[in-house]
N, C-alpha and C positions, 0 to 999 in steps of 0.2 A: 167208662161204663161198659157193661155187656148187654148186646140186644139179640135176641134169639125169638123165632117165630114158632109158636106151640101148633103144630099141625097135625098131631095124631091124638085124636080123642080117647083112644083105647090105652094110651100110655100116661101114668099120672104126671101132673105137672112138675113134681120135683124130681121125677127120673128124667124127664127131657131136659130139664135145667141141669140136672148133673151131667148128663151126657154132652151137652154142649159146652160146659165149662171143662169137663175133661178134655174133648178134642182140642179146645183153644189152648191148652196147657202142653198137650202131646205134639201140637203142630209148631209151638215155640210162639204163637202169637200172645199168650200170656207166659212172661218170662219169671224165671226164678228170683225170688224176692220182690216181686210185684205184688202190690196189696190190691186184695179185691174190694168192690163197693160193699159198703155196710149192708146188713140184711134189709135195714128200713129203706134205704136210697134204692136198692135193686128192687125191692118189692113195689115200691112207688113207679119206678121205671118200666116194669114189666106189667104193673097193674095185676099183680099176684099177692097173696098173702105172705107176711113175715114167716109164718111157720113153713110155708112150702120153701122159701130160701134157706130157712136152717135146716130144713131135713137134707135139702142138696149138698149145703156146705158140710154138715156132719158127716155124710157120706164119703164126700171127697177126703175129708179129714182122716176118717177112719183106714182110708186106702193109702193114705201118705202123699196126696196130691198138694194138699195144703195144710197148713198148720195155724191154729188159733194161739194168738198171742193176747194174754190179758190186757184190757183197757186199750187195746190197740187195734185188732180185728184180725182177719184171716189173710194169711200170706202163701205165696206159691212156694212150694217145696223143691229142692233139687231132686232130679231123677235120672235114671240111667237113660244115656241117649237112644238106647235100641227101642225105647218106648215111642220115640218121636216117628210119627207117620208122615209120608211125604205130603208136602204142601200142595193143595189142588190148584193154587195160582201158578200157572206155567210161564209167566213172564220172567225173562231173565234179562237183567241190564246188561247192555252192551259195554264193552271195554273200549271207551272212546278216549283216544290219545288228547290230553289237553295241552295247549300250546303253553300254559303257565307252568308246566313241569320243567321248562327249561331254565338255566340258571341265569341266563341273561335273555330278556325277551324284547326286542324292538317293537312292540307294538304299535300300531298306527292309530289305533283309536282309544288310546289311553289318555286321561287328564290326571293333573296333580290335584289330587283330593285335598291335600294341605293347604291348598290355595283357597279352598272354598271359604266364603266369608261367614264362619259358623257363627261367631258372636253377633254379627248384624242380623242374619237371619233368624237366630234364637230370639233376638230382641223384638224382632217384627212378629215373629211367631207369637210370642206372650201377647203383643198389642193386638193383634187381630182376635185372639181368643176373648180377652176383656172386653172388647168393644163391640163386636159383631155377634148378634143373636140370629142372623140368617145363615149360618154357614152350613147348616144340616138340610136346608131347603134345596129342592131341585134347581138348577140353574138353565140358564138359555143353552139349547143344543150347541150353539156357536161357541159357547164360552163364557166366562165373565166380562161382561160389557166393560168396566173399568179396566181390566187389563188388556182388552183389545183396543181401547182408546189409548192406553200407554203404548202398545205395540206400534200402532199406526202413527203415533207422534215420533218414536224412536226412528223408524224406518224412514220417515220423510227427512229427518235431520242428519242421519247417519248414512243411509243406503240409496237416497235420491228415489225412493219408492213412494207413490202418490195412491194411496188406498184409503176407502173409509172404513171405519171400525165395523160396520155391518158387513163388510167383504171378508173379513178374518174369521177363520174357524180354528178353534184351538183343540188339539188331538195329543193321545199319548203317543208320540213319535211320529216321524215321517213314514214310517212304514203303514201306520193306521191309515194317515191322511192319503197316502198314494193307493191303497186299497180302496178307499172312498171315491178318488178321482176315477179309478178304473169302473166303478159302479155307475158313476154319473155319464162317463163317455160310453160306456157298454163295450163288449169285448168285439163288436165287429169293427172297431177302429184299428187302425194299425201304429203301434208305438215304435218309436225309434230311441235307441240308447246309444252314448258313446263307446267307442271300442278301443280302449279297454274301459271298464266300468267297475264300479263297487258293486260287490257280489250280491248284496241283499236287493238291491234294485232290479237285477235280472230275475233273481228268484222269485220276487213278488209278482213279476209280470207273468213269469212261466206258471206258478201255482194257480193263477187266475186265468190262464190259458188263454193268454193274449199274444196275438201274432206280434213278433218284434223283429225289427231291422236293426243292425249292428253297423254304426256309422263311424268309420276311422277318423283321426285328428292329425293335423299337422302342427307345427308350432304357433299357429294363431287361433286354434280352436278346432270344432268339427268342420270337416272339408264338404263345402255347400254343394258342389258338384256331385259329390257321392250321396248326399241326402237327396237331391233332385232326381237322381238317377232311381230312387226307390219309391215305392208307394205309401211310404211314411206320411201321416197327418197330424201325429201327436208326438213331438220330440222332447225328449228328457235331456237337459243339459247342465252343466256346473261351470258355468263361464267365469264365475270369480275365482275359482280354484279348482281344476279338475282332480280329481282323484283317480288312478294314483299319479299320472304324469306330471302334476303340479303345473299344467298350463294355466295362464291367465288370458282369457280371450280377449284378443283387440278390440278396440272401438268398431273399426270397419268390419270385422267379421261379426260382431253382434249385430250391426246394422243389416248384414246379408241375411242373418238369421230371421230377424224381424220381417225383411222383405219376403223371404221364402214363406212365412205365415201369413203374410197378407195377400199371397196369390190366390188363395182358395178360403172360402168362407169356414170350412171344417177343419182347417189347420190350427194347432195351438202348440204352444211351447211350456213345458214344464221346467220353471228355473228353480234349482235347488242350491241356495245361497248358504250351504251347510257350515262353512267357516270362513266367511268373508271377513270376519272381525280380524283374522291373523294375517294381516299384509305388512311386510317388514320394510319394503324400500318401493319409492316411487309414490306418486299421488293415488288416492284412493279412487277405484273406479266405480261409478255407480251401478247399481243393479240394472240388467236387462229390462226389467219391469219398467224402469224410469224411461226407457225410450219407446215404449208401447204406446201408441195411439188409438189402436183399434181393438182393444180388449182381447187380446191374442196371448198373454203371459198370465199363468198361474204360477206365484211366487210361494215357494217354500222356504222355511228357515226353523232352526230348532236352538234349544238352550242346551242341548247334549254337550257341546263343544265349548260353550263359553261359562256353564255353571257345573253341570254334572249328568251323566247319563241316565243315572237312576232317577231323577227328577220326572222324566218321561213327558216333558213339555215340549211340543212343538207347534207349529202353526202354518196355514197356507191362506192366501188371499185369492179369492175367485173373481175374475172379471165378471162384470155385470151380467152378461148374457148366460154365463154358466151359474151365477148366483141365483138366479131365477129359478133354474131347474133344479138346484140343490133345495131352495125353499119350498118348492112345489112337492119334491119326492121324498127328501131325506131328512128331514126335521125329526122325524120319529125317533132317529139315534139320540140318545144321551150322550152329553159330553163326556169324554173319557178321562179328563183330568179333575181330580177333587177341587171343590170351589176354595178349600181352605189354601192349597198351595197356590191357586192362582192370585188370590188377594194378596198372599205375602209377596209374589213376584211384581205385583203392580206397585206396592209401596217400594220395593226394592229398585224398581226402574224409576219412579216419580221422585224420589228424594236423592237421585245421582248416584246410589250405589252401584248401580250395573256399570255405568260409565266408569267409575273409579276401578272397578273389579276387573273391566276389561283393559283399562291402561295398565294395571299392575301385571295381569299374566300374559299381556302381549309382551312386555318388556322382559318376563323370565323366559317365555318361550323363544324368543329372539336369542336372549344369551345362551340358551341351550342349544339353539341352532349353531351359533356362532363356535360353541364348544366342540360340536362334530366337526365343522369345516377346518377349525383350526388344529384340531387334534390329527386330522388327516394331514394335513400341512406338516405339522411337526414330526410325523411319521414318514414323511416324503413318499406319500402315496400317489400323488398327482402325476407321475410320469407313467403309471400304470391304470389309474382309475380317475374318473371325473364324476363330480357331483352337480345335480340339477335339481330343480324344484325348490330352491332356497328362497324365493321372493315372497312366499307365503305358506300358511298352514302349517302342520305339524309332523311333517314328515320329509325325508330326503331321498333321492334316487342316486345310486351308486353304480355307474356303468364301468365294467372291466374292459380291458382291451386284449382281445385273444383268450379269454376265459369264459366258458359256458355258465349259464345260469347254474345248472344242476352242481357244477363244480363248486361254485362260489357257495350254494346253498348246504351243501353236504360238508363241505370244509369247516362252516360254521357250526353246523350239528354236531360233528365230532367235537367241537370244542364246548358243546353244551350251549351255543348261542343260537337263537331264533331270529332269522331274518326271513323277508318275504320275495319270491320272485316275481318279476313283472308279469311274466306270462301267465300266472295265476288269474289274472283280472281281464285277460282277453276272452273273447267269444268268437265261435265260428272260425272262417278263413282269415288267416292274418300272415303278413310278411314280416314275421318278429326275427330279429337278427340274433340266434341263439348262440352263436360264437362269442359276440361281444354282449355277455350276461349284464343282466341289470337286476339289481337287489334293492328292496326298500325298507328303510329303517325309521321307525317313528322315535321322537325324543322327548315328547312331552310328559311321559309317565315317570321319567328318572328325576332324581336330584341332581344338582350340578355335579358334585363328587362322584357320584355313582355313574353318572353319564359318561364323564372323562375316563373313568376305569373301564366302562363296557367298550367304549370306542377303541379304547388303547388295545384292549384284548382282540376285538374285531379285526385291528389293523394288523396285528400280530399274525393272526390266521391267514389273512389275505395276502401278506407279503411272503408267506412260504409257499405261495402256489406257483 
């Protein structure tokens, strides 16, 4: 539809309409072959007479801008490019390099969408549509109560997390929920993050102008002495599986983190349990929240890794003291996840489909992890390279002996292969060994045969260094 504002009372309406459509054609907004609205529809839209529209159309047709086709309508005619005037919109899209341009891309945040349980999900979809008359009504700002009850039960059984459904808040991604936490605490608090850390977390803190300290890690998790040497009072951690180092925080270190938080009333821990479901060796380690006895841990998790990122369903559990603040000040926020998807997910969890799906994809990703390790072994790579981070998650770290990170990345790039340097995830002052470079490769987004071929090609590149 064409919308114009008739501003000049001294110029006839048909002339103003004619000029407006002419400008649209000359600027390229109305393209060659595009059909114009019917005289009746445009007259109704602009609240003018059909005669006014007809007069404007006839003038445009006589000048060759448009053509009338019998029983069809008016269409824009081809015309010389010299008639085109510069567009007044000065925005120019930036040429941004997209990592997917690589022939082989070892993405660390990919999931195998072919593993998604489409048949089950579509069946539940139809079921929800048929039985539920309240889908279109506004829901609780915290999210659908039924889904929160299902999540609470699941967390207790599988993650050792003890929370009431009322403590759970559902939101469209961890990013949104972290932004909400920043509002609950306020920007006067000092946040701590692991160093290295997932880019999005530091960017969210930075864009909210939050003062942030970067805490280094050793093989057991964040270094408590380094944490205590800062003025941090809210610490973000990924104890079940650190990204990108792949560290699983030990029980003694978890207890030390809890002890640090208990030392002062204003100290809290943000526990991101983002891919805890993918642990391939050893016994399951309960979440940090299960050790908390003093309302110090805010628990985060998401279905992005286990189901699909596009679902945009994540949740956090607030301890009772922070829940009170949220309920007093932030209930005006609407829930950012549609009720429809929440109710499907509830049934998916309650009927055991989620557990079955997890078992399936855990085995699939474990097989792909093994493909990477075995392919490196078959190519005799372990005399010059080592692999770590294999106990959990969906990515591995490959460390070279006496080869810098830049050399590794550029060699892969020249072969049209995208890998990721460990140094990309560090912030501020670090003692990172650049001579023994480390690259990160994700394996969950490949099919088995594709992965085997991709790793073989990467090995070929690395062996020539």
